[in-house]
Every structure is written in C-alpha cells, then in structure tokens.
VOZA-499706 format. One record per atom (N, C-alpha, C, O): residue number from 1; residue in one letter; y negated, x negated, z negated. Coordinates in pm, 1 decimal. Atoms other than C-alpha are relative to their C-alpha. Layout:
N
[NUM,'A',[Y,X,Z]] ...
END
This chain:
116
[1,'V',[-46.4,137.2,-6.1]] [1,'V',[-12135.2,1337.3,-12755.3]] [1,'V',[-52.9,-61.2,128.3]] [1,'V',[-40.8,-3.0,236.2]] [2,'R',[53.9,69.1,-117.7]] [2,'R',[-12300.0,1090.4,-12522.2]] [2,'R',[111.0,-80.0,68.3]] [2,'R',[204.8,-126.3,3.4]] [3,'M',[-101.5,70.7,-77.5]] [3,'M',[-12099.6,924.7,-12246.1]] [3,'M',[16.0,-144.9,-46.8]] [3,'M',[127.6,-196.8,-45.6]] [4,'D',[-13.5,138.5,45.8]] [4,'D',[-12177.4,575.4,-12379.3]] [4,'D',[83.9,-7.3,-127.6]] [4,'D',[153.8,-106.3,-149.5]] [5,'Q',[-83.8,-3.4,119.9]] [5,'Q',[-12015.7,674.2,-12710.8]] [5,'Q',[147.2,12.2,38.3]] [5,'Q',[232.7,-54.4,-20.1]] [6,'V',[-137.4,-18.3,-46.2]] [6,'V',[-11702.3,788.6,-12529.8]] [6,'V',[51.0,-130.2,61.3]] [6,'V',[162.7,-172.7,31.8]] [7,'C',[-41.7,123.3,-67.1]] [7,'C',[-11689.7,472.0,-12317.2]] [7,'C',[31.9,-111.3,-99.3]] [7,'C',[123.0,-190.7,-76.1]] [8,'R',[-25.7,104.7,99.6]] [8,'R',[-11705.2,249.6,-12624.5]] [8,'R',[133.3,19.2,-71.5]] [8,'R',[185.3,-75.9,-129.7]] [9,'T',[-128.0,-25.1,67.7]] [9,'T',[-11388.3,412.7,-12760.9]] [9,'T',[119.8,-24.8,91.3]] [9,'T',[233.6,-26.5,44.3]] [10,'M',[-108.4,14.7,-96.8]] [10,'M',[-11183.6,354.5,-12445.9]] [10,'M',[55.1,-142.6,1.0]] [10,'M',[-17.5,-239.9,-19.1]] [11,'E',[-65.7,128.8,-19.7]] [11,'E',[-10932.9,74.5,-12401.2]] [11,'E',[59.1,-0.5,139.8]] [11,'E',[115.3,99.3,184.8]] [12,'F',[-48.9,15.3,-136.7]] [12,'F',[-10837.7,-54.0,-12056.6]] [12,'F',[115.9,-98.6,-3.4]] [12,'F',[102.4,-208.6,-57.0]] [13,'K',[-116.3,88.8,4.5]] [13,'K',[-10489.9,-202.1,-12006.6]] [13,'K',[80.4,11.1,128.4]] [13,'K',[99.1,119.8,183.0]] [14,'A',[-85.9,4.9,-118.3]] [14,'A',[-10276.5,-310.9,-11713.0]] [14,'A',[146.4,1.1,-44.1]] [14,'A',[182.7,-60.2,-144.5]] [15,'H',[-142.9,-11.0,28.1]] [15,'H',[-9903.9,-228.3,-11708.5]] [15,'H',[78.0,-30.7,126.8]] [15,'H',[34.7,4.0,236.7]] [16,'G',[-88.3,24.5,-113.3]] [16,'G',[-9624.0,-347.9,-11483.1]] [16,'G',[84.9,120.9,30.4]] [16,'G',[96.1,212.1,-51.5]] [17,'A',[-89.6,-109.4,-38.3]] [17,'A',[-9389.7,-116.5,-11297.2]] [17,'A',[120.9,1.9,-92.3]] [17,'A',[174.0,-103.1,-128.5]] [18,'G',[-119.8,-16.4,81.4]] [18,'G',[-9105.4,22.2,-11509.1]] [18,'G',[-22.2,-6.4,-150.0]] [18,'G',[74.5,0.8,-225.9]] [19,'E',[27.9,5.5,144.0]] [19,'E',[-9279.1,-3.0,-11848.4]] [19,'E',[2.3,139.6,-60.7]] [19,'E',[-54.2,233.5,-4.6]] [20,'V',[1.9,-125.5,74.4]] [20,'V',[-9213.2,275.3,-12098.3]] [20,'V',[-124.8,0.5,-86.8]] [20,'V',[-143.5,-88.3,-170.0]] [21,'L',[123.8,-11.0,77.0]] [21,'L',[-9547.2,386.8,-12242.8]] [21,'L',[26.8,64.7,-135.1]] [21,'L',[-27.0,22.1,-237.3]] [22,'F',[-45.4,-64.2,122.4]] [22,'F',[-9391.8,618.4,-12499.8]] [22,'F',[124.3,80.9,31.7]] [22,'F',[151.9,113.2,147.2]] [23,'R',[-123.0,-77.9,-14.9]] [23,'R',[-9070.0,809.2,-12558.2]] [23,'R',[-16.4,139.0,-60.8]] [23,'R',[-93.3,159.7,-154.6]] [24,'Q',[-6.1,-135.9,52.8]] [24,'Q',[-9007.1,1176.3,-12616.4]] [24,'Q',[32.4,-8.3,-149.2]] [24,'Q',[127.3,-75.7,-189.2]] [25,'G',[-20.3,0.9,144.5]] [25,'G',[-9034.1,1236.2,-12991.9]] [25,'G',[-85.6,-101.2,-74.0]] [25,'G',[-99.2,-92.5,-196.0]] [26,'D',[90.6,97.0,64.3]] [26,'D',[-9269.3,940.4,-13057.6]] [26,'D',[-123.7,71.6,-53.0]] [26,'D',[-159.1,178.3,-2.8]] [27,'P',[127.2,-57.8,45.7]] [27,'P',[-9586.6,1012.9,-13257.0]] [27,'P',[-101.9,-1.3,113.9]] [27,'P',[-109.0,-96.9,191.1]] [28,'G',[103.6,-8.1,-102.8]] [28,'G',[-9869.8,1126.0,-13031.1]] [28,'G',[-130.3,-54.5,-54.1]] [28,'G',[-195.3,9.5,-136.8]] [29,'D',[118.3,62.8,57.6]] [29,'D',[-10157.2,890.8,-13096.7]] [29,'D',[-106.7,-39.3,100.9]] [29,'D',[-209.3,-95.6,62.8]] [30,'S',[98.0,39.6,-101.8]] [30,'S',[-10339.9,840.7,-12765.1]] [30,'S',[-0.3,96.8,117.2]] [30,'S',[99.4,162.3,147.3]] [31,'Y',[16.3,-70.7,-127.3]] [31,'Y',[-10471.7,1014.8,-12456.0]] [31,'Y',[-10.1,-107.1,108.1]] [31,'Y',[-73.7,-210.4,87.1]] [32,'Y',[-1.9,96.9,-109.4]] [32,'Y',[-10419.0,834.1,-12124.9]] [32,'Y',[-69.2,57.8,123.3]] [32,'Y',[-52.3,175.1,156.7]] [33,'L',[61.2,-32.1,-128.3]] [33,'L',[-10627.1,839.7,-11807.0]] [33,'L',[43.8,-107.7,97.3]] [33,'L',[30.2,-226.7,68.9]] [34,'I',[-51.8,96.7,-97.2]] [34,'I',[-10479.1,676.1,-11497.8]] [34,'I',[-113.9,-46.4,90.3]] [34,'I',[-168.0,30.8,169.4]] [35,'F',[102.6,61.2,-85.7]] [35,'F',[-10730.5,441.4,-11335.3]] [35,'F',[61.7,-33.5,135.7]] [35,'F',[-1.6,-15.9,239.8]] [36,'S',[-75.0,23.7,-123.6]] [36,'S',[-10468.6,335.4,-11078.4]] [36,'S',[148.6,-0.7,-32.0]] [36,'S',[188.4,-34.9,-143.3]] [37,'G',[-144.3,2.4,16.2]] [37,'G',[-10094.8,369.5,-11030.2]] [37,'G',[61.3,137.7,-15.5]] [37,'G',[-5.9,240.1,-3.2]] [38,'Q',[-74.6,-124.7,17.3]] [38,'Q',[-9828.7,631.3,-11090.5]] [38,'Q',[85.9,-9.5,-125.4]] [38,'Q',[143.8,-113.8,-156.0]] [39,'I',[-77.1,-10.0,122.7]] [39,'I',[-9659.1,744.9,-11410.7]] [39,'I',[99.5,115.2,14.4]] [39,'I',[61.9,225.9,52.8]] [40,'G',[-102.3,-104.3,-0.6]] [40,'G',[-9332.3,938.2,-11426.2]] [40,'G',[13.9,58.5,-139.3]] [40,'G',[15.7,-14.6,-238.3]] [41,'M',[-20.3,-71.0,125.9]] [41,'M',[-9288.5,1198.3,-11698.6]] [41,'M',[143.5,53.4,-0.1]] [41,'M',[184.8,124.9,91.2]] [42,'Y',[-142.7,-28.2,4.0]] [42,'Y',[-8927.5,1243.5,-11807.3]] [42,'Y',[38.7,81.0,-122.5]] [42,'Y',[-11.6,59.0,-232.6]] [43,'N',[-62.4,-73.2,109.0]] [43,'N',[-8736.4,1491.4,-12016.8]] [43,'N',[130.2,-73.6,-31.1]] [43,'N',[214.3,-92.0,56.9]] [44,'E',[-121.5,70.9,40.6]] [44,'E',[-8468.7,1305.2,-12213.5]] [44,'E',[97.0,99.1,-62.4]] [44,'E',[59.4,179.1,-148.0]] [45,'T',[-103.7,-81.3,62.4]] [45,'T',[-8143.4,1479.4,-12294.6]] [45,'T',[116.4,-90.8,-36.5]] [45,'T',[143.8,-190.0,31.1]] [46,'G',[-113.3,80.7,44.6]] [46,'G',[-7847.3,1343.2,-12481.5]] [46,'G',[58.7,56.9,-126.9]] [46,'G',[26.7,168.5,-168.0]] [47,'V',[-70.0,-41.6,120.1]] [47,'V',[-7632.3,1363.1,-12789.8]] [47,'V',[-31.6,-97.5,-113.1]] [47,'V',[-34.9,-218.8,-92.3]] [48,'D',[24.6,81.0,119.8]] [48,'D',[-7711.6,1238.3,-13142.2]] [48,'D',[-114.1,-98.8,17.5]] [48,'D',[-105.4,-212.8,-28.1]] [49,'G',[117.9,84.4,-13.4]] [49,'G',[-8050.4,1098.0,-13045.6]] [49,'G',[11.8,-109.1,105.2]] [49,'G',[-80.1,-189.6,120.3]] [50,'V',[-17.5,99.5,-105.2]] [50,'V',[-7910.5,884.8,-12762.3]] [50,'V',[-23.1,69.3,134.7]] [50,'V',[53.2,157.2,174.8]] [51,'A',[32.6,-61.1,-129.1]] [51,'A',[-8072.6,974.0,-12430.1]] [51,'A',[92.2,-57.4,106.9]] [51,'A',[94.0,-178.2,130.6]] [52,'D',[-85.8,47.6,-107.5]] [52,'D',[-7818.9,955.9,-12152.4]] [52,'D',[-41.2,56.0,136.2]] [52,'D',[11.9,15.0,239.4]] [53,'V',[50.1,-56.6,-125.5]] [53,'V',[-8005.2,1162.2,-11891.2]] [53,'V',[-152.1,6.3,-6.2]] [53,'V',[-209.3,60.5,-100.8]] [54,'L',[145.2,-10.7,-14.0]] [54,'L',[-8367.1,1123.4,-11781.9]] [54,'L',[-28.4,83.9,123.5]] [54,'L',[10.6,47.6,234.5]] [55,'E',[34.9,-88.1,-111.3]] [55,'E',[-8498.1,1407.2,-11566.6]] [55,'E',[-150.0,-10.1,23.2]] [55,'E',[-229.6,23.7,-64.5]] [56,'C',[142.5,10.3,-32.0]] [56,'C',[-8829.2,1339.6,-11391.6]] [56,'C',[-54.9,140.3,24.4]] [56,'C',[-9.5,210.7,114.5]] [57,'V',[54.9,-135.3,-11.3]] [57,'V',[-9037.1,1655.2,-11437.0]] [57,'V',[-141.5,0.3,58.4]] [57,'V',[-193.1,105.3,96.9]] [58,'H',[135.5,7.1,-54.2]] [58,'H',[-9377.0,1529.0,-11318.0]] [58,'H',[-34.9,-145.0,32.5]] [58,'H',[8.3,-237.6,-36.1]] [59,'V',[54.8,131.6,-33.1]] [59,'V',[-9544.7,1234.7,-11147.5]] [59,'V',[-151.2,12.6,-3.5]] [59,'V',[-209.9,92.3,69.6]] [60,'A',[146.3,2.2,11.3]] [60,'A',[-9904.7,1165.3,-11248.3]] [60,'A',[-51.7,-123.8,72.7]] [60,'A',[14.1,-227.9,74.6]] [61,'S',[54.2,113.2,-75.0]] [61,'S',[-10129.0,940.7,-11040.7]] [61,'S',[-149.6,-15.8,-25.8]] [61,'S',[-207.7,54.8,-108.2]] [62,'T',[140.3,35.8,18.1]] [62,'T',[-10478.9,796.8,-11013.7]] [62,'T',[-87.9,122.7,-22.2]] [62,'T',[-86.6,217.2,56.8]] [63,'G',[90.8,-108.8,34.6]] [63,'G',[-10733.9,1024.9,-11179.4]] [63,'G',[59.0,102.8,-94.6]] [63,'G',[-14.4,182.1,-153.5]] [64,'D',[-65.1,-94.6,90.5]] [64,'D',[-10478.3,1222.2,-11379.8]] [64,'D',[-6.3,-50.3,-144.0]] [64,'D',[-16.2,-170.5,-168.9]] [65,'G',[-6.4,34.2,141.5]] [65,'G',[-10472.4,1230.3,-11758.0]] [65,'G',[121.6,65.6,-62.2]] [65,'G',[171.7,166.2,-12.0]] [66,'F',[-114.1,-58.5,70.3]] [66,'F',[-10189.2,1296.8,-12000.6]] [66,'F',[-2.4,-42.6,-146.1]] [66,'F',[-63.2,-143.3,-182.5]] [67,'G',[-8.1,29.9,142.6]] [67,'G',[-10116.8,1302.6,-12371.0]] [67,'G',[-98.7,76.0,-85.8]] [67,'G',[-110.9,48.6,-205.2]] [68,'E',[104.8,-72.3,74.3]] [68,'E',[-10390.8,1545.8,-12472.4]] [68,'E',[56.1,88.5,-110.6]] [68,'E',[-4.4,98.9,-217.3]] [69,'L',[-54.7,-87.6,104.0]] [69,'L',[-10166.8,1785.2,-12664.0]] [69,'L',[41.9,-78.8,-122.9]] [69,'L',[16.3,-37.0,-235.8]] [70,'A',[-40.8,83.5,112.7]] [70,'A',[-10020.6,1510.8,-12878.2]] [70,'A',[-121.5,-49.7,-76.2]] [70,'A',[-120.5,-54.9,-199.2]] [71,'L',[121.7,50.5,64.5]] [71,'L',[-10369.0,1373.8,-12945.5]] [71,'L',[-71.6,111.4,-76.3]] [71,'L',[-108.9,93.0,-192.1]] [72,'L',[76.6,-108.6,61.0]] [72,'L',[-10536.1,1706.9,-13020.0]] [72,'L',[74.3,69.2,-113.7]] [72,'L',[13.9,106.8,-214.2]] [73,'L',[-76.8,-77.5,96.3]] [73,'L',[-10253.7,1870.3,-13214.1]] [73,'L',[84.4,-84.8,-94.7]] [73,'L',[143.0,-32.7,-189.6]] [74,'G',[-77.4,88.3,85.8]] [74,'G',[-10085.5,1567.0,-13369.1]] [74,'G',[149.5,21.5,11.1]] [74,'G',[224.2,-12.0,-80.9]] [75,'Q',[-142.3,-26.7,-19.6]] [75,'Q',[-9749.7,1670.0,-13228.0]] [75,'Q',[69.9,-121.9,59.8]] [75,'Q',[5.9,-204.9,124.5]] [76,'P',[-76.0,107.7,-65.5]] [76,'P',[-9473.9,1429.7,-13124.1]] [76,'P',[-3.7,17.8,152.0]] [76,'P',[-27.0,127.7,202.3]] [77,'R',[-2.6,-3.9,-146.7]] [77,'R',[-9452.1,1343.8,-12754.9]] [77,'R',[112.1,91.5,47.3]] [77,'R',[224.1,86.6,-3.6]] [78,'T',[-99.5,-94.3,-51.5]] [78,'T',[-9272.4,1612.8,-12558.4]] [78,'T',[78.1,-57.5,118.0]] [78,'T',[182.0,-3.5,156.0]] [79,'L',[-66.1,64.9,-113.0]] [79,'L',[-9178.0,1381.1,-12269.6]] [79,'L',[-6.8,-151.3,-18.0]] [79,'L',[-81.4,-201.6,-102.0]] [80,'T',[6.9,145.7,-7.5]] [80,'T',[-9113.7,1013.0,-12200.8]] [80,'T',[-86.4,-35.5,120.0]] [80,'T',[-72.5,24.5,226.5]] [81,'A',[87.0,44.5,-110.0]] [81,'A',[-9376.4,835.6,-11987.3]] [81,'A',[34.8,-144.1,36.5]] [81,'A',[43.5,-231.6,-49.6]] [82,'R',[-35.1,133.8,-48.1]] [82,'R',[-9286.7,535.2,-11771.7]] [82,'R',[-76.3,-27.1,128.9]] [82,'R',[-89.6,61.0,213.8]] [83,'T',[72.8,35.9,-121.1]] [83,'T',[-9485.4,350.5,-11508.0]] [83,'T',[97.2,-8.0,117.8]] [83,'T',[203.1,-70.0,107.6]] [84,'L',[-80.2,8.6,-121.8]] [84,'L',[-9344.3,396.4,-11158.1]] [84,'L',[-46.3,-114.9,87.7]] [84,'L',[31.4,-172.0,164.2]] [85,'T',[61.6,111.7,-72.0]] [85,'T',[-9579.4,136.9,-11010.7]] [85,'T',[-82.0,-78.6,-102.1]] [85,'T',[-97.4,-35.6,-216.5]] [86,'A',[98.2,66.5,85.3]] [86,'A',[-9811.1,-121.3,-11157.0]] [86,'A',[-112.6,100.5,-22.8]] [86,'A',[-150.8,173.5,68.7]] [87,'A',[100.5,-101.5,33.2]] [87,'A',[-10076.7,84.3,-11334.0]] [87,'A',[-106.8,-57.4,-91.3]] [87,'A',[-79.6,-143.7,-174.8]] [88,'Q',[110.1,30.7,90.5]] [88,'Q',[-10414.3,45.1,-11498.5]] [88,'Q',[-36.3,129.7,-69.8]] [88,'Q',[-68.6,229.7,-5.6]] [89,'L',[20.4,-120.9,78.8]] [89,'L',[-10465.2,292.6,-11779.8]] [89,'L',[-117.8,-16.5,-94.6]] [89,'L',[-143.2,-125.0,-146.9]] [90,'I',[106.7,-6.9,99.5]] [90,'I',[-10760.4,392.3,-11994.6]] [90,'I',[53.5,89.1,-111.3]] [90,'I',[104.2,198.1,-84.9]] [91,'T',[-49.3,-79.8,111.8]] [91,'T',[-10668.7,515.3,-12342.1]] [91,'T',[-109.4,24.9,-102.7]] [91,'T',[-201.6,-54.9,-119.6]] [92,'I',[81.7,-31.6,117.4]] [92,'I',[-10846.7,683.2,-12628.9]] [92,'I',[98.9,32.6,-110.1]] [92,'I',[178.0,126.0,-97.0]] [93,'N',[-95.0,-25.4,107.8]] [93,'N',[-10656.4,664.0,-12956.8]] [93,'N',[-53.4,106.2,-96.2]] [93,'N',[-170.8,143.0,-91.1]] [94,'R',[33.3,-110.3,89.7]] [94,'R',[-10655.8,928.6,-13229.6]] [94,'R',[-118.1,-31.6,-91.2]] [94,'R',[-206.9,52.2,-106.8]] [95,'S',[109.5,29.8,93.6]] [95,'S',[-10886.6,749.8,-13474.3]] [95,'S',[-134.7,-3.9,71.6]] [95,'S',[-234.9,42.7,17.3]] [96,'A',[125.2,0.9,-77.0]] [96,'A',[-11149.9,690.0,-13204.3]] [96,'A',[-41.3,141.9,37.1]] [96,'A',[-159.1,176.8,29.5]] [97,'Y',[27.5,-139.5,-34.2]] [97,'Y',[-11121.9,1052.7,-13092.9]] [97,'Y',[-55.8,75.1,-120.7]] [97,'Y',[-153.7,148.7,-108.7]] [98,'E',[45.7,-68.8,121.0]] [98,'E',[-11161.5,1178.0,-13449.9]] [98,'E',[-140.6,-44.2,-40.4]] [98,'E',[-219.6,37.3,-88.0]] [99,'R',[136.8,47.8,28.8]] [99,'R',[-11470.7,958.1,-13500.7]] [99,'R',[-101.3,65.1,93.7]] [99,'R',[-210.2,102.9,50.7]] [100,'L',[89.5,-65.4,-96.2]] [100,'L',[-11626.4,1101.8,-13183.3]] [100,'L',[-26.9,144.2,-39.4]] [100,'L',[-141.4,189.6,-39.4]] [101,'V',[14.8,-140.8,37.6]] [101,'V',[-11561.6,1458.1,-13293.7]] [101,'V',[-83.6,11.6,-127.2]] [101,'V',[-173.4,95.5,-134.8]] [102,'A',[75.7,-4.0,125.9]] [102,'A',[-11692.3,1390.5,-13646.0]] [102,'A',[-147.0,-30.6,24.8]] [102,'A',[-234.4,33.9,-33.2]] [103,'S',[138.6,35.7,-32.3]] [103,'S',[-12005.7,1227.2,-13504.1]] [103,'S',[-70.6,115.4,69.7]] [103,'S',[-187.0,144.0,41.9]] [104,'H',[57.0,-111.5,-75.1]] [104,'H',[-12062.1,1520.2,-13268.5]] [104,'H',[-40.0,114.0,-94.4]] [104,'H',[-150.4,167.5,-84.6]] [105,'F',[27.4,-110.6,90.3]] [105,'F',[-12040.2,1781.0,-13543.2]] [105,'F',[-94.9,-39.0,-112.3]] [105,'F',[-161.2,47.8,-169.2]] [106,'K',[89.9,48.0,103.4]] [106,'K',[-12232.9,1567.5,-13791.7]] [106,'K',[-147.0,21.8,38.7]] [106,'K',[-234.1,38.2,-46.7]] [107,'H',[137.3,-11.8,-47.7]] [107,'H',[-12541.0,1600.8,-13575.4]] [107,'H',[-42.8,143.5,25.1]] [107,'H',[-137.1,167.4,100.6]] [108,'G',[44.5,-137.8,-8.9]] [108,'G',[-12560.8,1977.9,-13603.1]] [108,'G',[52.6,75.6,119.7]] [108,'G',[11.8,189.3,143.0]] [109,'D',[-49.9,-66.4,-119.0]] [109,'D',[-12367.9,2059.4,-13287.1]] [109,'D',[106.3,104.3,-32.6]] [109,'D',[142.7,183.7,54.0]] [110,'A',[-101.8,-99.4,37.0]] [110,'A',[-12109.9,2264.3,-13478.2]] [110,'A',[-53.7,140.5,14.0]] [110,'A',[18.0,230.5,57.7]] [111,'A',[59.6,-132.7,-11.3]] [111,'A',[-12348.8,2557.5,-13489.7]] [111,'A',[-7.8,44.6,145.1]] [111,'A',[14.6,161.6,176.1]] [112,'A',[7.8,-33.0,-141.9]] [112,'A',[-12396.5,2540.5,-13113.0]] [112,'A',[137.7,35.6,54.1]] [112,'A',[150.6,129.0,133.3]] [113,'V',[-134.7,-28.7,-46.0]] [113,'V',[-12020.1,2531.2,-13054.9]] [113,'V',[44.2,136.7,-53.8]] [113,'V',[103.8,215.8,19.3]] [114,'A',[-39.9,-126.9,62.0]] [114,'A',[-11964.9,2822.2,-13297.4]] [114,'A',[-69.6,118.4,66.9]] [114,'A',[-12.0,226.8,77.1]] [115,'A',[76.9,-108.9,-59.6]] [115,'A',[-12233.7,3029.3,-13126.0]] [115,'A',[46.2,30.7,142.2]] [115,'A',[20.1,139.4,193.8]] [116,'S',[-39.6,-21.7,-139.8]] [116,'S',[-12078.3,2985.4,-12779.6]] [116,'S',[130.0,72.3,13.3]] [116,'S',[175.6,97.4,124.9]] 
END
C-alpha cells in the first residue's frame, strides 16, 4: 500500500475539550491518530447499563493512536474515549481500511505476506 493511498482515506477533525468520541460498548468503526491534544480512556462501571463510575485508565496524547483492535477485529469498544483538551484527530474508518487491504492483496502482495 502506498502512503498516498493511506492519506486519501484519512479524515481530519477538530474536537473541543470534554467531547465523548465513543463509549464503551459502541461499535468499533474507526482508528484514531492524535495530531494534537490529549484523550482520556475510561472504563465505565455501573448497573443495568447506566454508567455511574468512570475510571481513567490511560491518557493518550499527540502522536498516539487508539482504536485499532475495534477496527481490525470488529469488536465493540472496550473503553470510553473523551477529549481532555481541544484535540485534532486523524481517523481511518472501517470501510476505508477494508478497501486499502483489499487493494493491497489484489495486486499480488498476499503471496509476499504469506511467504514472510
């Protein structure tokens, strides 16, 4: 896959502080790369689907990425992500990712990957 192909699939978006990007249990449909800012990752606990406690388990910042497991494996989000500061994020959604992978293997690269 060429870098220009990857760049064409990316979306760039600015977020204000305190925005919830996704909640624990949401469908995982995008990978995020932090261009600037900080994102808090929270474990939600509660009763009957109502979160009454948010425990911050990780803070991601400029240059960090998150959401790869949900994107690659199609699993629901395991944590809630919320901006701690104003943030600029680059995202790649599932359909764009799948097109990249299909294009890569369509050009005969599957044999090279299998051989390695």
